[in-house]
Steps between C-alpha positions, in 0.01 A plus 500: 500500500850469353528157662185397313647625174825306537316195632299492180825472307607181677163326552519134406364458151458122524213526746139515380314819575150440613217754504201506728262381230736233382713679240817291506792606284717205389850621424752323283801358683816588308675200658248263347617372167147453380429871549830627360415817311810467285305245295211745464276271709264715705329209670141388500219749536231400753159647424331659806187317606284814513646661190315533172629258241621604165733786587839469336668784693668302778818667613472393863475144624242485774295235666178574678447359845169532677630362824814544704705249691565562867838423664350173626420388150127563534313679227285795594363814346663827589272754665513856369318808623224634277312827484162500673339604172586668174416846636789473748743416222383785278500753782847393612633525143336837446630622834850389407486665156323820605749677722644838578634538146144522364433807715829684510686399184256443214329845527840669495623297201179558306512878551874524427491285185229665296181454701246298304764419236685294762210256506582381148838341584360399839220295342735356236734369768203368695428265208856399411644493852251530787233247403734233352728497806207500741344202320837323497551538876146397589503198268846372596419537871169319468660221295816440704351555847797649681707808578713674238815319612343155468306575181796619296720223629229250405493641148876460485782523757677753278210738575545463875663843502178655374327387817793621711479833317130532589587425862781757508294782350203427726730499802648838406157646432371386840794678664421848371133496394389476862684830567237680293229337711679632810497853355128471425428375853683800647307740276177327599571558869608863463192573287276429798515865612291812456757659269725297272859541624649565155290815452702818459376650828599188694837448334623859493410560865801281591752718311642764739655718230181507298289585806738787586462645150121470522495677838716780358268537201192512720665756731571749220161434347329599826719811521429641157127429526477670840324838494700622800821540293580805296558479127880474524497206741218338303698519178811362666296214655346421163845478340621268775184291461561455127858389568386251768218372278742440214726296729203288611380444142848410378587277794708224341434214743296215352256507792350811336557417134360145521376406851392139413841426350680653795281303742558169321878528490559679830228390739406156363833370366737724700729459202873565499679709239663208319512123493825479696348705785316280751330807650341457841477123463175306495175692468296382799161581345577311181648206691171463688298525178731248330447250782124555479508451122678166535259388772207573266665320209587201719143466625380502139724211392549306825275216379596527134213533258256392771551837672592719201202362306267650762693826540476587129123539526577826682845605378420452130153657498510786750753705296244513219235633738741776607590573136131538413448738795805706398381498137158638593663771710768575242286545189261732687781743592558824314795465265466122467447538125837672457672217685329234290591682178863501616473126558336381177561767233698315231831628371549288191852629439616321815442165330816564297705485819645156576491578873118512491487145366758385753298650787180334373670161473667510840186630674287223347754239608555615859142597581384140449763358742629264233809278547495521881372144531203604714239471223634156413474393864146636527389308190652178634237495777214489246329181376655337195200576276467867595449745212837671547485682165184686601657582837800652325279723286309612809808599702667690215189695402414593860858607566517728194155644568604577858800696375275719285250534783772611743632750247159667477479522880851643541482763227150619585626596845828640361291717268325644805838568656603687185192721530565578866878536507609561142724190503448327165352151509782391268758583768490165670749220547451128536536280805539681833503832312137447404358328808679680782555841342279604208187308601549578869519867406179466298321342798563819702258687274208263561234550764556273800847426361601257782214268401612485135861453607404207723304334218782557251771347718281206603461429130878512446559272800256238372644513148848454642411220740335297223813514288732442798342182636452365147871545434588356840304187409734466199794505745385265776407202281828482302710550814331200659540291184872582478553360848599833651301403810447158660217309334317451829491873573147642478427754230390755760846484661677524164292804406579664834874442458500643146293801611738574789808474277347730239395740776858519626628564148233765448623698801777630275233680294347690794825662611619847403640378168232233455318679219811486280528126565131463421556677166783260413271203565215662308722576200702179478349214701238382255520686170745322273478170687123469444536564128764228473294254705188557289699459179639166618151393608379548143805317363459220755134438421489564124838363394607248765176360641334540160247758386254249358541271801416797724193571286402134535526530878275806502247320281512205738434727798244742355345307210605757240824575326657845557468752218777470242590864561602422856708204380682726255560751779643232733740374235603812311344838578519513881865383531605747230304783665652421839849490352449837331374654826799352680733642239345850513514501881860380500647749252360796694810573710423782739573579861215496745487847655269575792469861612368525853349832605759776494783261574780417260399247236615151587622281215466137593838327477590291198552208737123443487521435125797265542326298771189478284707369210672247727168364627370473144809305395438263793138469390595420141766255621229310689284496189783392275577161660416277203524132609683285251264277310183688585426847374820508297407197294135598476586848380756371253232276360282806452798701366434750776791472742705779340201734504434444871868542587527819292193642669656441843829661399325802350276536807803490730683756288211745492439455872863577583489809279236640736 
């Protein structure tokens, strides 16, 4: 990946860059006297053949080619895969957007940040951030007909780093996201028993000390209840029973206090006490599940969209069937109303907290899988005249509705748990804390609990696989375009090689200290980088490619011009909102502390922050290679160069402060 970053810095700028649908970027040669920018001559603008006339916002010199020359000099059209029908595209996009975060993060954020009041900032950011960026990615992909790396380089070579950034983040996400699928697969297999193994009776039976205390308690209980003993012995036995009972009730081991949590960390992860401790090495059960997860993902993408387009009919729809079944069961349980009130009761005072708005903005951004490059790649396989704006509305609305739907399902069952156990529905974490601990505990209280557990983890697996193979698609295409593999190598072989390499890297996350490594990836791999990428996407389209030119392209494709509100968002509101979110995330300087069971808290080393900052600097360096005579002169003509440069410097500074 670093090689790709540095390569982008030294790529020859005098060579034309040609897109699949004929977007050819003609660069100015600084050695050519006629194009010498010192005289202020920017060269001659060539109007694209399929562009709408009359637009005066031309900051990029492009020439449209409908055909491509072969090495032999022959002219031929370039074949490109297409979706079988529009349903495949929509299901794939929905499957990519609707992931694990909708089920195990949104309900937690909504409850923690004021219940129903949280929906106000959430909806606001849907209109100023979610929908505009979704429309931008769909439209630019459908227009340019390529992967993120090629598209942004076609718009301008100075934006080549944006495509590389998408590739990097997608690659990192593929490394660790599949680990969650492996956990779900293991839970699916262990749920196929008469009694769920994380139940208190099953977990505590393995603790020798606890069993000894229970036997002692039962012994004295039998003694003092026996009619054969006289009053003195009975009173003494009763006193000993009370002492033994108190020791059992106050047993400090987590296997008694919170059996699902103890089972997840000890039996499933076999976690070590700190990140420097390798523990017992690789976890054999998780290694097997990780291999199985990669085999499933590979089979889904082995033929590209020809295979994934058929798989999404099942992986994108079946989770909704399971959610409906869980909803029907959840709302009919006693105590469901209390859980739902915990979920949606508004706390208007929370709207005064900046953190609530930050959580709403970041959740809206990440839940839609924006800036990974996968949505852009998906849209590039659609016909040129597809109604991409309507598709964007559809995906965003379904994604947000699914988050609300999942929240109702989760908290209705947590309300039932509160009734049965006394554990408040509000006492729930996000991520693994919700799926593998709180919700798993709630499933124990349902009739035929193994059945509901199996359905729940099948749903999580399908949600994860959709997002994983969609992101992997955003990795394979750019790697092949960058020449990482020989051109004659089949895509199936390339996909297999990438999957094997990522599998080997992922083995580090299924060792004794693997969960700590997973947390580092989860906290740092995509957060700040995605915000920066999305911000530069808005700048690249609205300010460099041209906002009105982009609107012309959409009108040419769909027959109607995008709403002026979206154009304002692309040019002003969305970049500013993304920069503010980036700034708020960057100034929050706190150590990541992960307490595991009754072990000593492990503070992740500061080296993780430093490495994150180093990678971000490399990322910005790749983005900042402004070729002389191209973007520099264009931006100076628009009096914008200083603004772009200042934005990069400020972004780098705030990123390093994290």
